[in-house]
C-alpha positions in Angstrom: 1.1 -7.9 -7.4 -2.3 -6.2 -6.8 -4.9 -6.5 -4.0 -7.6 -4.3 -5.1 -8.9 -2.3 -8.2 -11.5 0.5 -8.3 -12.4 0.8 -11.9 -15.3 2.6 -13.8 -16.9 2.9 -17.2 -18.6 6.1 -18.0 -21.9 5.8 -19.7 -24.5 7.7 -21.5 -27.9 8.4 -19.7 -29.4 5.9 -22.1 -26.7 3.2 -21.3 -27.0 3.9 -17.7 -30.6 3.2 -17.4 -30.4 -0.1 -19.5 -27.5 -1.4 -17.5 -29.4 -0.4 -14.2 -32.4 -2.1 -15.1 -30.8 -5.1 -16.2 -28.8 -5.6 -13.1 -31.8 -5.0 -10.8 -33.9 -7.5 -12.9 -31.2 -10.2 -12.8 -31.0 -9.9 -8.8 -34.9 -9.7 -8.4 -34.9 -13.2 -10.3 -31.9 -14.6 -8.6 -31.5 -13.1 -5.2 -33.7 -10.3 -4.1 -31.4 -9.6 -1.1 -28.6 -8.5 -3.3 -30.7 -6.2 -5.5 -29.4 -2.4 -6.1 -30.0 -0.3 -2.9 -29.3 3.4 -2.3 -25.8 3.7 -0.7 -26.1 5.0 2.8 -22.9 7.1 2.7 -22.8 7.9 -1.2 -26.1 9.6 -2.0 -25.4 9.7 -5.6 -25.1 6.0 -5.9 -26.8 2.6 -5.9 -24.9 -0.3 -4.8 -25.0 -4.2 -4.7 -22.6 -6.8 -3.0 -24.3 -9.6 -4.9 -21.1 -11.0 -6.5 -18.8 -10.1 -3.6 -17.7 -13.8 -3.2 -16.7 -13.7 -7.0 -14.5 -10.6 -6.4 -16.9 -7.9 -7.2 -16.9 -6.3 -3.6 -19.0 -3.5 -4.9 -20.9 -2.9 -8.0 -21.9 0.7 -7.9 -24.1 2.8 -10.3 -23.3 6.7 -10.0 -25.2 9.6 -11.4 -25.3 13.3 -10.5 -27.1 16.4 -11.7 -24.4 17.5 -14.1 -25.1 14.5 -16.3 -22.4 12.1 -15.0 -23.3 8.5 -15.4 -21.0 5.7 -14.7 -20.6 2.0 -13.7 -18.0 1.6 -11.0 -16.6 -1.7 -9.6 -14.4 -2.3 -6.6 -12.7 -5.6 -7.7 -10.8 -8.0 -5.6 -9.4 -9.8 -8.7 -7.9 -13.0 -6.9 -11.4 -14.1 -5.9 -12.3 -14.3 -9.6 -9.8 -17.0 -10.0 -9.9 -18.8 -6.7 -12.8 -19.1 -4.2 -12.1 -17.7 -0.6 -8.6 -16.7 -1.7 -9.4 -13.5 0.5 -6.0 -13.0 1.7 -3.9 -13.6 -1.5 -2.6 -10.8 -4.0 -3.1 -11.4 -7.6 0.1 -11.8 -9.7 0.2 -9.6 -12.9 0.8 -12.7 -15.1 -2.8 -14.0 -13.9 -4.8 -11.2 -15.2 -5.4 -12.7 -18.6 -7.6 -15.0 -16.8 -8.9 -12.3 -14.7 -10.2 -10.5 -17.8 -11.9 -13.5 -19.1 -13.8 -14.2 -15.8 -14.8 -10.4 -15.5 -16.0 -10.3 -19.1 -17.9 -13.4 -18.7 -19.8 -12.2 -15.4 -20.6 -8.7 -16.7 -21.3 -9.5 -20.4 -22.6 -13.2 -20.2 -24.4 -13.3 -16.8 -25.4 -9.8 -16.2 -26.1 -9.0 -20.0 -24.2 -5.6 -19.9 -22.9 -3.9 -22.9 -19.5 -2.7 -21.5 -15.8 -2.6 -22.6 -13.4 -5.5 -22.3 -11.7 -5.5 -18.8 -8.4 -4.0 -20.0 -10.3 -0.9 -21.3 -12.0 0.1 -18.1 -10.6 3.4 -16.5 -8.8 3.2 -13.2 -9.7 5.4 -10.1 -7.7 3.4 -7.6 -5.2 0.7 -7.5 -3.4 -1.1 -4.8 0.1 -2.5 -5.5 1.4 -4.8 -2.7 4.1 -7.3 -1.8 4.0 -9.8 1.1 7.1 -10.7 2.8 7.5 -13.6 5.4 9.2 -12.4 8.4 10.0 -14.0 11.8 6.5 -12.9 13.6 8.2 -11.3 16.8 10.2 -9.1 14.6 7.4 -7.3 12.7 6.6 -4.8 15.3 10.3 -4.0 15.5 10.5 -3.5 11.8 7.5 -1.2 11.9 9.0 0.7 14.8 12.0 1.3 12.9 10.4 2.2 9.7 8.6 5.3 11.5 12.0 6.5 12.4 13.0 6.6 8.7 13.3 9.5 6.1 9.5 10.4 6.1 8.6 13.3 3.9 6.9 16.2 5.5 3.7 15.7 3.4 3.3 12.4 5.0 3.9 13.6 8.4 1.4 16.6 8.5 -1.3 14.5 7.3 -4.1 14.0 9.8 -4.7 10.4 8.8 -0.8 9.7 9.2 -1.0 11.2 12.8 -4.3 9.3 13.6 -2.7 5.9 13.2 0.9 7.0 14.2 0.8 5.1 17.6 -0.3 1.7 16.0 1.9 -1.2 16.7 0.6 -3.0 13.9 1.1 -0.6 10.9 3.0 2.2 9.3 0.1 4.3 7.6 1.5 7.3 5.6 -1.2 9.1 3.8 -0.9 12.1 1.4 -3.3 13.9 -1.1 -3.2 11.1 -3.8 -1.3 8.1 -2.5 -1.0 6.1 0.9 1.8 3.9 1.8 0.5 1.0 4.2 3.2 -1.4 5.7 1.5 -3.7 8.1 1.4 -6.9 10.1 -1.2 -8.9 8.1 -2.4 -11.3 10.7 -2.8 -8.8 13.4 -4.4 -6.4 11.4 -7.0 -8.9 10.3 -7.5 -10.0 13.9 -8.3 -6.5 14.7 -10.8 -6.0 11.9 -12.4 -9.4 12.8 -13.0 -8.2 16.4 -14.3 -4.8 15.3 -16.6 -6.4 12.8 -18.0 -8.9 15.4 -18.1 -11.4 12.7 -16.3 -14.5 12.1 -13.7 -14.1 9.2 -12.6 -17.1 7.0 -9.5 -18.7 8.3 -6.5 -16.3 8.0 -3.9 -18.3 9.8 -2.0 -18.4 6.6 -1.2 -14.6 7.1 1.0 -15.3 10.4 4.3 -13.8 9.9 3.5 -11.7 6.8 4.5 -8.1 6.5 2.7 -6.6 3.6 4.0 -3.5 1.9 1.2 -1.6 0.0 1.1 1.4 -2.1 -2.5 2.8 -2.8 -2.7 5.1 -5.7 -5.9 6.9 -5.2 -6.0 9.3 -8.1 -5.7 7.0 -11.1 -5.6 7.7 -14.7 -5.4 5.7 -17.8 -6.9 2.2 -18.4 -6.4 -1.1 -16.6 -3.8 -2.4 -19.1 -1.5 0.5 -18.2 -1.2 -0.6 -14.6 -0.4 -4.3 -15.2 3.2 -3.7 -15.7 5.7 -5.3 -13.5 8.3 -2.6 -13.9 5.4 -0.1 -12.8 4.2 -2.1 -9.8 7.8 -2.7 -8.5 8.6 1.2 -8.7 5.3 2.2 -6.9 5.9 -0.3 -4.1 9.8 0.4 -4.0 10.1 4.1 -4.4 8.9 4.9 -1.0 10.7 2.1 0.7 13.9 3.5 -0.9 13.0 6.9 0.3 12.0 6.2 3.8 14.0 3.1 4.8 16.8 2.6 1.9 19.1 -0.3 1.6 21.3 -0.5 4.8 21.0 -3.1 7.5 20.1 -2.0 11.1 22.8 -2.0 13.7 23.1 -0.6 17.2 24.8 2.8 17.5 28.2 1.2 18.7 27.9 -1.3 15.8 27.2 1.4 13.2 30.0 3.6 14.5 32.5 0.7 14.3 31.4 -0.1 10.8 31.9 3.6 9.8 35.4 3.5 11.2 36.5 0.3 9.4 34.9 1.5 6.2 35.8 5.0 5.7 39.6 6.3 5.4 38.9 9.8 5.2 38.9 11.3 8.9 36.7 14.2 8.1 34.0 12.0 6.3 34.2 9.5 9.2 33.6 12.3 11.7 30.8 13.6 9.8 29.0 10.3 9.4 29.4 9.6 13.1 28.0 12.8 14.2 25.0 12.2 11.7 24.0 8.7 13.0 24.5 9.9 16.5 22.1 13.0 16.0 19.4 10.4 14.4 19.9 8.1 17.4 19.3 11.0 19.8 16.1 12.2 18.0 12.6 10.7 17.1 14.0 9.6 13.7 15.6 10.7 10.3 12.8 13.1 9.7 13.4 15.1 13.0 17.2 14.9 12.8 17.1 16.6 9.6 14.9 19.5 11.1 17.5 19.8 13.8 20.5 19.5 11.3 19.3 22.6 9.1 18.3 24.8 12.1 20.3 28.1 11.8 21.6 27.3 8.4 21.1 27.8 4.8 18.0 25.4 4.7 18.5 24.3 1.3 22.1 23.7 1.4 21.9 22.2 4.6 19.2 19.7 3.5 21.3 18.8 0.5 24.3 18.0 2.9 22.1 16.2 5.1 20.6 13.8 2.4 24.3 13.4 0.9 25.6 12.1 4.3 22.4 10.0 4.7 23.0 8.2 1.4 26.6 7.8 2.3 25.6 5.7 5.2 23.4 3.7 3.1 26.0 3.0 0.6 28.3 1.7 3.5 25.2 -0.7 4.1 24.3 0.9 7.3 20.6 2.0 8.0 20.8 5.5 9.6 18.1 4.2 12.1 19.7 2.5 14.9 18.6 -0.5 17.0 17.5 0.3 20.5 20.3 -1.3 22.9 17.5 -2.8 25.1 16.3 -5.1 22.3 19.4 -7.0 22.8 20.0 -7.3 19.1 23.1 -6.2 17.2 22.0 -6.6 13.6 18.7 -6.8 11.8 18.4 -7.5 8.0 17.1 -4.9 5.7 14.0 -6.3 3.8 14.8 -4.4 0.6 15.8 -7.6 -1.4 13.0 -9.7 0.2 10.3 -7.2 -1.1 11.8 -6.9 -4.6 12.0 -10.6 -4.9 8.4 -11.0 -4.0 7.0 -8.7 -6.7 5.9 -10.3 -9.9 
């Protein structure tokens, strides 16, 4: 499932000039308020939002002094197929129809000589899955996710730290990828208040927890990204790494399960110590730091990961439920996320 694509077609100077004049002429004839304008933030680009309701969130002409000329488009593909489908994802099976609409608008309406949709270069793609969850449980899941096995490159990022305290999302950013798991309804509610504009009705997003992976350093063409296996891998790999498969239990409940499922006394003791260490720290990521202190860091890190995976294989999430919640078990969303990807 895809929410947004940022794609581009690199042009010669002559192609650029012809296309620029053609688009400007179209909007001067049809809608002067939408004609190309200098971007206030991006000084090397001219932009129009004239076809935003049709999915072309931005049409951007970019050129620089080194001879780079390109047409760039920020595309919300679902809007090409369904008017006002602002809050829905585009299934991969729908992209044949997306391509027909995309080509029709650029080639037949705007009169541009550009490649077929599937041959455009990709700069950014947002793969996503929407999972319906009991609404009052969403902030609890987000709290637990932040206590998961987060890689250091996410933790040290300034943008990750900036949004760490949010109760509506988990925003983990790195150099070329952003993982954003968030409460769909509450996020839109916040954006609406900040914009001071009335959004189209988004009540359908109540109880939706979105799992989104943003690849910001794309290479290849559009058709390379419209692969279900690739989409699933991109969405699931960080969930597997950070959260894993096990269900959530209280510390007492997890220890009881370890004792009932593990026969080896030494292994049982090691797993009990590990999950207790995690319960008494800020999360798996901090427990790992504590575990390797004063030891051969590489060997200790391997041992920690091995024990972590042993817990997950037992169906136990290494992050435990706070006792004050009054919940003894919380289902892992792994299977629901996977089932929603198509």
